[in-house]
C-alpha positions in Angstrom: 105.7 -3.8 71.9 107.5 -4.7 75.2 107.9 -1.8 77.7 105.4 0.4 76.1 103.4 2.0 78.8 100.1 3.7 78.6 101.6 7.2 78.1 103.4 5.9 74.9 100.2 4.3 73.5 98.5 7.6 74.2 101.1 9.5 72.1 101.0 7.1 69.4 97.2 7.2 69.2 97.2 11.1 69.3 99.9 11.2 66.6 97.8 8.8 64.4 94.7 10.8 65.0 96.4 14.1 64.1 97.7 12.6 60.9 94.3 11.3 59.9 92.6 14.6 60.8 95.2 16.6 58.6 94.5 14.2 55.7 90.8 14.8 55.9 91.2 18.5 56.5 93.5 18.7 53.3 91.2 16.8 51.3 88.2 19.0 52.5 90.1 22.3 51.5 91.0 20.9 48.0 87.5 19.6 47.5 86.1 23.1 48.4 88.5 24.8 46.2 87.9 22.6 43.3 84.1 23.0 43.5 84.5 26.9 43.9 86.6 26.9 40.8 83.6 25.3 39.0 81.3 27.8 40.5 79.8 25.8 43.3 80.1 27.3 46.7 79.5 24.5 49.3 80.5 26.2 52.4 77.1 27.5 53.2 75.5 24.3 52.1 77.6 22.2 54.4 77.2 24.4 57.4 73.3 24.1 57.1 73.1 20.5 55.9 70.7 18.2 57.8 71.2 14.5 56.8 68.0 12.4 56.4 67.5 9.5 58.6 69.2 6.9 56.4 72.3 9.1 56.1 72.3 9.9 59.9 72.2 6.1 60.7 75.1 5.5 58.2 77.2 8.3 59.7 76.5 7.1 63.3 77.7 3.7 62.2 80.7 5.0 60.8 81.4 7.1 63.9 81.0 4.0 66.1 83.4 2.1 64.0 85.9 5.1 64.2 85.7 5.3 67.8 86.1 1.5 68.2 89.2 1.6 66.1 90.7 4.5 68.1 90.1 2.8 71.3 91.5 -0.6 70.2 94.9 1.2 70.3 94.4 1.2 74.1 93.7 -2.4 74.7 96.0 -4.1 76.9 97.9 -6.5 74.6 100.3 -7.6 77.2 97.9 -10.4 78.3 99.0 -12.5 75.3 102.8 -11.9 76.2 104.3 -14.4 78.4 
């Protein structure tokens, strides 16, 4: 977008992150409530959960992808303009 400075990109990135964080938080709350209604209290289980090596590796891979996606919004796309 022409004339879009770094501050504007930062605001857009923060707004997009906030939106996605809320979606995840909302789904987590709903999931916990649905499970609790079925007699499954997962709060303590989640707090003390330790992933095995395979899951830890998958989680790390997804974390890296998430970070790369967020950081992509800060790339200087003006190099192709002109």
